[in-house]
Every structure is written in C-alpha cells, then in structure tokens.
Residue frames relative to the residue before (quaternion, step in Angstrom):
aa qw qx qy qz dx dy dz
M 1.0000 0.0000 0.0000 0.0000 0.00 0.00 0.00
S 0.5808 -0.5839 0.4562 0.3371 3.58 -1.29 0.62
E 0.5596 -0.6296 0.4389 0.3128 3.46 -1.20 0.79
N 0.6439 0.5016 -0.3297 0.4745 3.55 1.30 -0.25
F 0.5975 0.5886 -0.3469 0.4198 3.50 1.20 -0.11
A 0.0215 -0.7972 0.6033 -0.0087 3.59 -0.90 1.05
P 0.4884 -0.6182 0.5016 0.3573 3.62 -1.04 0.59
L 0.4443 -0.6743 0.5108 0.2950 3.55 -1.18 0.67
R 0.4773 -0.6757 0.5014 0.2533 3.58 -0.94 0.95
R 0.7771 0.1452 -0.0067 0.6123 3.60 0.98 -0.91
I 0.0067 0.7611 -0.6486 -0.0009 3.47 -1.01 0.93
T 0.1409 -0.8184 0.5552 0.0453 3.52 -0.24 1.34
V 0.7252 -0.4359 0.3309 0.4178 3.56 -1.32 0.16
P 0.6727 0.5093 -0.2632 0.4679 3.44 1.04 -0.85
T 0.6016 0.5158 -0.3319 0.5117 3.51 1.16 -0.69
L 0.6528 0.4660 -0.3602 0.4765 3.72 0.77 -0.80
A 0.5858 0.5668 -0.3950 0.4236 3.70 0.91 -0.68
V 0.7232 0.4501 -0.2581 0.4558 3.51 0.73 -1.14
L 0.6016 0.5451 -0.3518 0.4659 3.53 1.07 -0.53
A 0.6492 0.5063 -0.2953 0.4848 3.57 1.02 -0.82
V 0.6736 0.4658 -0.3436 0.4595 3.56 0.95 -0.72
L 0.6577 0.5124 -0.3080 0.4584 3.71 1.08 -0.73
L 0.6315 0.5206 -0.3699 0.4398 3.59 1.16 -0.25
R 0.5612 0.5432 -0.4215 0.4608 3.53 1.25 -0.27
E 0.2278 -0.8092 0.5273 0.1231 3.49 -1.01 0.74
D 0.4274 0.7361 -0.4162 0.3197 3.50 1.35 0.42
H 0.7785 0.1553 -0.1595 0.5868 3.62 1.33 0.03
R 0.4272 -0.5474 0.6065 0.3874 3.61 -1.34 0.15
W 0.2246 -0.8087 0.5363 0.0894 3.58 -0.81 1.07
F 0.0140 -0.7491 0.6620 -0.0182 3.44 -0.87 1.11
G 0.7638 -0.4606 0.2100 0.4004 3.73 -1.13 0.68
L 0.6861 0.4750 -0.2830 0.4728 3.58 0.80 -1.05
R 0.6887 0.4992 -0.3051 0.4284 3.56 0.92 -0.89
I 0.5895 0.5142 -0.3582 0.5097 3.58 1.15 -0.67
A 0.6666 0.5136 -0.3160 0.4382 3.61 0.76 -1.05
E 0.6572 0.4388 -0.3308 0.5159 3.80 0.83 -0.75
E 0.6400 0.5176 -0.3815 0.4206 3.72 0.63 -0.85
L 0.7500 0.3939 -0.2062 0.4898 3.69 1.01 -0.83
G 0.3923 -0.7077 0.5005 0.3077 3.61 1.09 -0.35
M 0.4694 0.6512 -0.4269 0.4163 3.52 1.31 0.77
R 0.5318 -0.6064 0.4864 0.3360 3.41 -1.30 0.49
T 0.5589 -0.5939 0.4500 0.3639 3.65 -1.08 0.63
A 0.5839 0.6050 -0.3574 0.4065 3.55 1.09 -0.56
S 0.6512 0.5051 -0.2518 0.5073 3.47 1.35 -0.60
V 0.7212 0.5086 -0.2449 0.4016 3.44 0.91 -1.15
Y 0.6844 0.5241 -0.3120 0.3995 3.49 0.85 -1.04
P 0.6594 0.4691 -0.3595 0.4647 3.76 0.85 -0.54
I 0.5931 0.5610 -0.3729 0.4409 3.49 1.09 -0.44
L 0.7175 0.4555 -0.2666 0.4545 3.44 0.96 -1.07
A 0.5419 0.5781 -0.3736 0.4823 3.57 1.23 -0.48
R 0.6498 0.4957 -0.3193 0.4797 3.68 0.81 -0.95
L 0.6779 0.4999 -0.2913 0.4535 3.59 0.82 -0.96
E 0.6440 0.5018 -0.3292 0.4744 3.53 0.98 -0.86
K 0.6732 0.4969 -0.3104 0.4511 3.64 0.81 -1.01
A 0.7034 0.4621 -0.2896 0.4558 3.58 0.95 -0.72
G 0.5299 -0.6370 0.4148 0.3760 3.72 1.23 -0.03
W 0.4575 0.6693 -0.4776 0.3386 3.72 1.21 0.27
V 0.8344 0.1064 -0.0699 0.5362 3.55 1.01 -0.61
T 0.2354 -0.7285 0.5995 0.2333 3.61 -1.01 0.33
A 0.2091 -0.7696 0.5947 0.1016 3.52 -1.20 0.55
T 0.1024 -0.8012 0.5893 -0.0189 3.50 -1.12 0.91
W 0.3249 -0.7617 0.5233 0.2009 3.62 -0.83 0.92
E 0.1402 -0.7598 0.6307 0.0724 3.45 -1.03 0.84
V 0.4023 -0.7123 0.5333 0.2154 3.52 -0.75 1.11
P 0.6195 -0.5221 0.4208 0.4081 3.58 -1.26 0.42
S 0.1027 0.7529 -0.6415 0.1055 3.64 -1.18 0.88
A 0.7302 -0.3847 0.3661 0.4299 3.28 -1.45 -0.36
T 0.5922 0.5767 -0.3978 0.3981 3.60 1.18 -0.29
H 0.8051 0.0315 -0.1396 0.5756 3.68 1.10 0.04
D 0.5316 -0.7047 0.3910 0.2608 3.47 -1.06 0.75
S 0.5380 0.6256 -0.4135 0.3849 3.59 1.20 -0.17
G 0.3945 -0.7032 0.4944 0.3248 3.66 -0.92 0.43
A 0.5640 0.6329 -0.3724 0.3777 3.66 1.29 -0.20
P 0.5043 -0.6192 0.4905 0.3488 3.55 -1.01 0.48
R 0.1947 -0.7826 0.5656 0.1724 3.68 -0.83 0.57
K 0.2756 -0.6977 0.6405 0.1644 3.65 -1.18 0.76
Y 0.1883 -0.7775 0.5995 0.0262 3.46 -0.79 1.32
Y 0.2370 -0.7850 0.5692 0.0595 3.52 -1.02 1.03
A 0.0379 0.7531 -0.6558 0.0363 3.53 -1.05 0.84
L 0.5327 -0.5884 0.5221 0.3122 3.40 -1.35 0.70
T 0.4129 -0.6268 0.6084 0.2579 3.53 -1.22 0.64
E 0.6400 -0.5266 0.3575 0.4305 3.60 -1.13 0.27
P 0.6424 0.4692 -0.3346 0.5053 3.71 0.94 -0.70
G 0.6362 0.5537 -0.3112 0.4381 3.53 1.05 -0.83
R 0.6181 0.5282 -0.3120 0.4915 3.53 1.11 -0.93
E 0.7215 0.4431 -0.3137 0.4298 3.63 0.67 -0.97
S 0.6811 0.4898 -0.3290 0.4335 3.51 1.08 -0.80
A 0.5704 0.5918 -0.3450 0.4532 3.55 1.13 -0.71
K 0.6643 0.4755 -0.3192 0.4803 3.58 0.92 -0.87
A 0.6716 0.4953 -0.3053 0.4586 3.66 0.90 -0.81
V 0.6763 0.4425 -0.3352 0.4842 3.65 0.87 -0.66
L 0.6288 0.4985 -0.3534 0.4808 3.72 0.90 -0.63
A 0.6329 0.5262 -0.2900 0.4882 3.61 0.94 -0.83
A 0.6205 0.4794 -0.3207 0.5314 3.69 0.91 -0.76
R 0.6844 0.5006 -0.2920 0.4424 3.67 0.68 -0.87
E 0.6137 0.5291 -0.3336 0.4818 3.59 1.14 -0.67
E 0.6760 0.5361 -0.2767 0.4232 3.41 0.95 -1.03
V 0.6335 0.5084 -0.2994 0.5006 3.43 1.18 -0.84
M 0.6786 0.4730 -0.3256 0.4580 3.68 0.84 -0.77
A 0.6035 0.5520 -0.3496 0.4571 3.48 1.08 -0.62
R 0.6572 0.4966 -0.3160 0.4707 3.63 0.92 -0.85
H 0.7032 0.4525 -0.2970 0.4609 3.54 0.86 -0.76
Q 0.5693 0.5674 -0.3590 0.4745 3.49 1.18 -0.37
R 0.6975 0.4929 -0.2619 0.4495 3.55 0.98 -0.95
S 0.5754 0.5753 -0.2894 0.5042 3.46 1.42 -0.77
A 0.6893 0.5051 -0.2633 0.4476 3.52 0.93 -0.94
S 0.6572 0.4987 -0.2878 0.4864 3.45 1.18 -0.80
L 0.6494 0.4947 -0.3414 0.4658 3.61 1.01 -0.58
L 0.6494 0.5096 -0.3208 0.4644 3.48 1.11 -0.68
S 0.6071 0.5235 -0.3283 0.4995 3.58 1.13 -0.73
R 0.6781 0.4494 -0.3214 0.4848 3.74 0.72 -0.87
A 0.6583 0.5031 -0.2989 0.4736 3.75 1.03 -0.46
G 0.6088 -0.5954 0.3608 0.3804 3.48 1.18 -0.08
Y 0.5777 0.5545 -0.3998 0.4461 3.62 1.19 -0.05
G 0.7363 0.4243 -0.3065 0.4289 3.47 -1.27 0.64
H 0.5877 0.6201 -0.3195 0.4100 3.47 1.33 0.05
C-alpha cells in the first residue's frame, strides 16, 4: 500500500454509501453529484470526502468551467486510489457479510416465534 494511505478509524453508514458510489465507474463523481445520488446533504458528503482524501482513499482534481458543464463554478472530482478501491471493496464486502448474518439471525428468531 501507498505510504500516503491510512486505514479509516471509523467507517459510518454514510461513509460506506459514499464509497459504494465511488466504486461505480459510470460517472465522474463530484460532491454535489454524490450527494444527489445518495439523497444526502452536501454538508454530510463533503466532510466524508475530505476524510477519505486525507487518508489517501481518494484523490481529487479540480476542473475549471468549460463547455463540459453549464455551471460557472469549478468542480472538484473525486476518484478512489488503487489502495482505496481495494479497501472500499473489502469494507463493503465485510458489511454485506455482517448484514447477511443479522438477516439469518432475525429469520431464525422469527421462525422460533420471537419478534411477533
């Protein structure tokens, strides 16, 4: 892994959601687009992106206004670094595993008559 890469101490559900979006390669992702995609406020998304960038999980590049977008404001585009991409896949897979275990437990409890 890169010397500029650090594991995240805290990975919240919103952070997982941002990582999942960044793993998709169907768009170039900037903060507002991520917020809109997730139905989150930009005031929540930008601090997550800043933490990910500081930890080396993402890189950010500024794009100056041009004919490619209609806004006059520059956009900061975010992309996962290679170590960030691998770590994002790992934490999302671990989260899926935990959720599957919880689902199996809830199903067993339901069949045993609990939760009714």
